[in-house]
N, C-alpha and C positions, 0 to 999 in steps of 0.2 A: 138242544132241548131245553127250554127255559123253565126254572124252577121258581114257583112263586112262594115267598114264606108271608104265611098267614097271620103269623104271631111272634111277636120277640121274646115269647117264653118258651120257645121249641128246646129240645135236648140235644144238642149237638158235641158228640163225642170230639175229646181235644186230641186227635190223632188223624193223620194225613199222610198220603204219598208223598216220599220225599227223593226225586231224582239226584244223584250227586255223582260226580267224577268217579267215586269208587263203585257206584251202582245204586240200586233203588232200594230205600229204607223205608220202613214205617216209621214215622215221627209220632212219639206221644209226649203229649206235655200234664207235668205233675206240679200241684200247688202243696207245698209243705203248709199242713194244718196249723203248725206250733210258731213258722215265722213268716209265712207268706210268701217266701222264696219260691220263685218258679224255676223247674227243673225239666230237662229232656231227656228221653230215652230212645235211641236208635236201634232198632230191632229188624231181623231178617228171619223170614221163616216161623214156625209154630213153636215157641219157646218152650210151652207147656208139653209138646208132645217129646222133648229131648231129655235124656238124662240127667244130663250136666251139660247144658250150652256153653258155648265159649264168650266170656264176659268181659268187658273193660270197664273200669270206674275212673272216669276221667273229669278231674276238678277244672272249672274254667281258668284261662289264661288268654286275657286279650292281648297282650304282648306276643305271645308264642302262638296261640291259634289264629289269631287275624292278621297281626302285623310281622309274622315272620322272626320274630328275636331270635338271635343264636345264644343269647344268655342263659336259656334253658332248653330242654329238650322235648319241650310240651307240644309245638306243633307236630314236629315229626311222630310222636307218640300217637296223637290223635289221629294221623292219616293211617300209620300203621294198623292200628286198631280197627278202623273201618275197613280197610282191606282186608284184613283176617276176617273179620266176621262175614265178610262177603264171600270169601274162600271156603269158610267153614260151612256155609249154606245155611246154618242155624245160629244164632247169637244176639248179641246186644252190646251197646255202648252206652254207658250211663253217662250224662253230662250232667256234672254237679255246679249249679252256681256259688262256686266256693273260690273266689279269685285270690289270687297270691297266697294259698293255704289257708285262706279263710279270715286273712286281715283285711281284705278289700281292695281294690285299686289305689286309692290316695296312701295309704299305709306302704303298699307294695312299693309304689314308685319312691317313696321317702327311704324305703329298706335298699333299693337301687341305688341311691344316692350315697348310702354308707357304705353298699358294696365297691361302688367306684374311689372311696376311699382308703379301701382295703378290709373292709370288715367281711368275714364269710357270710353266705346264706343264713345260716343259724343266727349268729352273733349280731346280724344287723336287726332282725326282728326284737331280738331281747334287748337290745339298746334302744328300741322304741317302746320299751315295756310291753311287748306284744309277746305272745306263745310263739314257739320255734314253728308249730304245726297246729292250727286251730281249727282243722277240718275233722267232720264229722261223718259218720256213713250208716247212719239209722234209716235215712231217709231213702240211700239207694237201695236198702234191703227191702224197705216197704215197696219202693217201685217194681222191685223183682217179684216180690211174692204176690203183686197185683195181676202180672200176668202168669202167675202160675208156676214160677221159679223158685225152688228151693235147694238146687244144686247146682254149681257152677264150676267151670275150669276157668280161672282168673288169670288175666293177663296183667301182671305186677311185677315190680321190683320191690314193693314197700310190703314188709311184714305188718305195719299196722291195718292196712286194708283189711287182710286177710283175718286178723283178729278180730276187728271191728265187725266184719260180716257175720262171721262165726258167732260173735255175741248178739247179733239179732237176727240169728235165726236162719240164716244161709249157710251151708254146707259147701267149704270150698274143698273141691275133691283133689285139686291139683294146681299147682301154682306154673303158670308159662311166663317165662322170660320175655319181658317187652323191651328191648334193646333198639334204640333209633336216635336219630340226630346228635350222636356225639361229633362233636369238634373242640377247636383249640379255645374258642371263645367260651364255652360251658364245662371244661373239663374240670377245673377248680370247682365250681357249682356242684358238678355229680360228684366229686371226689368228697366232698363235705357230706353230702346225703349217705355216702357209703360209710365213711369213718365214724360219723355222729348222729347219724339218724337210722341208722340199722338196714340202709337199703340194699338190697342184693344185686349188685351190678358189677361185672366184670369191666374193668376200664383201664 
């Protein structure tokens, strides 16, 4: 069936069905009104009908998500979250464009170079005059609220995500351990997150 568009001023929702290797999601796109950054939200089922849907907040990691880097556990964490939400039947993966814990790709690769020289993941950022973690989760909370979500079961090992979501009006009723992709290449990286960045991760 052909669809004729009579005007370029039509109101088209920024959402569509997205079939993936893990199942079909509804993909929602959002624009941060403060920064203009574009973020994505993958959902399964009717979030508003669930008391506390299963949710993962994932910050963009080009090297891990797209290139399969073993320097971090980001790619496997994203895949685990997509599988878990599908298995739950109702839930969401919030995908925030916060590359390199918010410092951007260029600085992240600079930090990688320092890590090659022996810096840990935190000190590499600090040596560049950048924060250890510049991410914020206000937009994640706003995206969830837009779909009627105020309570979540959060897949995370990072207490900062819980605290920031609570601060922005999302009640985290429980934390779900999110462990994936641990290997010899990223063990020191993960150990630094545990010992210096408060992450809760048995490794």
